[in-house]
N, C-alpha and C positions, 0 to 999 in steps of 0.2 A: 504494500500500500504506500503510495506517495502522498505525503501531506504537504499542504501549502499553509504557511503561517504568516499572519500579519499581527504585530503586537505593538501598540502605541501607548506610551505613558506620558502624561502631561502634568506638570506641577505648576500651580499658580500661587503666588505669595502676596500677602496684604501689602507689604513694604518691600523695598529692594533688599535682596540678599547681598551681603558684602562679598562672600566667597562660599563655595560649596564643593563637595566631593561626593561622587556617586560610584559605588562599586557595582559593576554590571556583569552578571553571569547570564547573558542573554544569547550566547553562541553555543550551539551543540557541537559535539565532535563525533567523528566516525567511531563505530564500535562493531562488535559482532552482530548487533541487532539493528543498527541504523547507519545509513550512509548519507552524508550531507551532499546534496546535489548543488545547491547554491545558498548563500547566506550573506546578508549585509546589515550593518547597523547604520542608522541615520542619527548622527549626534551633532551637537552644536560646534564641536571642534574635532580635530584629528586625534585619535587615541590609539596607542599601541596595545596589541594583545599580549598577554602573559599567562602563565599557568599558576594557579594557586596551590596550596599544599595538598589538595585532594585531586589534583589533575584537571580541575575545571578551567575552561577558558575564561579569563578575567580581563575586563577593561576598566581602568580607573579614570573616570571623567572628572577633571579638575577645572573649575571655573573661578578664576581670580578676579574677574571684572564684575561690577555690580549687575544684577539681573533680577527680573521679577517673574520669570517663568523659565521652565526647562522642558524641552520636548525630546523624547527618546523613542526611536523607532527601530524595530527589527523586522526583517522580511526574509523569507527563504522557503526552500523546498527540501524535504528529507524523505528518503526511502526507508520504510520500516519493513523488516522481515517478520511477518506474523508467526512463522513457524519456530522462531528462536525463543525458547522458554527461559534460558539463563545466559549469563555472560561471564566469561573468564577474564581475569585480570592478574597481572604479575605481582601487584603490591600485596602486602600482608593485610588481612582483614582485622587483625587484633586491635588497631586503634578504634575500631567501631564497637568495641565493648565498653567504651568509656561513657559514663553518664554526663550530661550537662545540666544546667539549671532547668532548661525547658523539658528535659527527658528524665529528670530524677525520678526514681521509683520510690513510692511510699508503700506502706504495708498493705493497703487496699489493692494497689496495682500488682504487687508481688504475689499476693494471695490469689488474685484473679488469674494471673499467668500460670501459677502452679495448679490451680483447679482445672484450667482448660487443657493444659499439656501434660500434667502429671510427670511421668519420667521420660516421655517421648520428646525428642528434639529433631524430628524429621519434618519434611515438607507438609505432610498431612496434618501434623499437630499444629503447625503454624497457620495453615489454612483455617483450621478450626478456631484458632485464636483470633484471626482476622475476622471471621464471621461473628464471633462472640462480641468483639469490640464494636463491630458495625451495629449490632443490636443494642449494645449497652450505651453507646454515645450517639444520640440522635443527631442527624445532620440538620443544623439550624444556623443559618447565616446570621451574624450579629450577636450570637450568644457568647462569643469569646473575643479576645484581643490578640494582637500579634505576640504579646508577651505572656499570654496564658500558658501555664505549665501543663504537662500531661496529667499530673495528679489533680489539678484544679478542674480540667475538662472532664476527667473521669468522675469526679465527685459531683459535678453539675449535670452529668449525663447528657451533655449537649456540646456541639462544636462543629467545626468544618474540617476539610481535608487535612489541614495543618495539625489540628488536634488529634484526629484519628491516627495520623502518622506518628506523632510524638508518643501517643499512648502505646502504639505497637512497638516502637523502639524501646521504650521503657521496659515493657514486658519481656521482649526478646532478649535484651541485654541482661535482665535479671535472671534469665534462664541460662546464661552463658553463650548465647548465640549472637555473633556479631551482626549488627543491623545498622543501616544508614538511611538518611533522609534523601529523597529525590525530588527535585523540582523540574517541571517541564510542562508539556501540553498534552491534552487528551482530546481526541476526536470523539464526540458523543452526539447522538441524536436527541439527547435530553437537554433542552435549553435551560433547565433549572440548575445545571451544574456548569460552572465557569470552565472555559477551555484551558485557562491557566490552572495547573493542578499540582498536587503533591501526593506522593506515595512512598512506600518503603521498599528496601531491598534487604534480604537476609542471606548470610553466607551459609550455604549447605552443600556438602559433598563437593567442595572445591570450586564453587561457582556462586554468583549472585542471582538470587531468584526474587522476582517482583511480587509485592503484595499491595494492591490498591484497596485499602480498607474501606474507603468511602463508597466505592462501587462494588465491593465484594469480588474483585477480579484477581486471579493469581496468574493470569497470562497477559503480558503487556502488548497485546496485539495492536492497540490504537494509541500507544503512549510514546511520546517523543521526549527523550531525556535531555535536560539542559545541564544540570549540575547535581552534585552529591555532597553530603557533609554529615556532621554529627547531629545537626538539627537545622531548623529553618534559617537561623542566622548565618550558617555556613553556605547555604545553597539558594537563598532567595534570589530571584532574577535581578531585582533593583533594591539597593540598600545604600543610604547616604546620610550625610550630616551637613549642617550649614551654620553660618554666622549671620544672624539677623533675619529679616524677612517677615517677622510676625506670624500671623495665621497662615495655614497652608491648605490648599485644595488639590487633591490628586485625582486624576481621572485615567483609568486604564481601559483600553479596548483590545480585545483579543479575538481573532478569527482563526479557526483551525478547520480545514476541510480537505477532503480528497481532491487532488489536483484537477480532475476533470470537472468538478463542481464549482471551481473558482473562475470567475470572469475577471481577468486582469484589467485594471483601469489605467 
């Protein structure tokens, strides 16, 4: 399946921003499961690509002149191999056993993971964990914030894909299974779910397997990966800081569709 992506993010500020910096993980890379056909970023100035500690393609956008808005665009086409269930990488999975503030496991989450998986640490057990978390944490936009922890979302029994993923990571790591956060895009016929998406990968039998907790999917047939990390903060597509500017309004528009369904403008 070849997917076409258009992703535009616009920031407007009440007052002029004196200076800002944006960390952009908006560029996918080739892997066993996906091949980048074409990709480009539309940015206010020229920025060089680099690799972050997790192997993600990172662009650091620095604006030193006063500005009252920023427009960031990404366009491209990527071929997805729907038959590929797992991906192999040379790096060690052991760093992905480490908990972060967002994925810290409390006793309720640890007990939930033990109850669902018991002594099993195989793919079937983690699929069961995924399904149980999907039922336990109801998908509810606006119920959480970007800094909500896995334990808080689990206690509230509501959240979005970020919260589902953090809860899964907390549970898997508590069981001794390396697991990582994935940001990217999802092609879905359901307009109720945003095309910009997050899911988890767990290390099993020498490969990374996908677990989309929000949609109950263990096969990444329609998923385009952008970045991975220990949690949302490591892998989110756009993350930044600024000096000045007052209040902020952010608008994001994402379109993901099979190439034949896209009319280029």
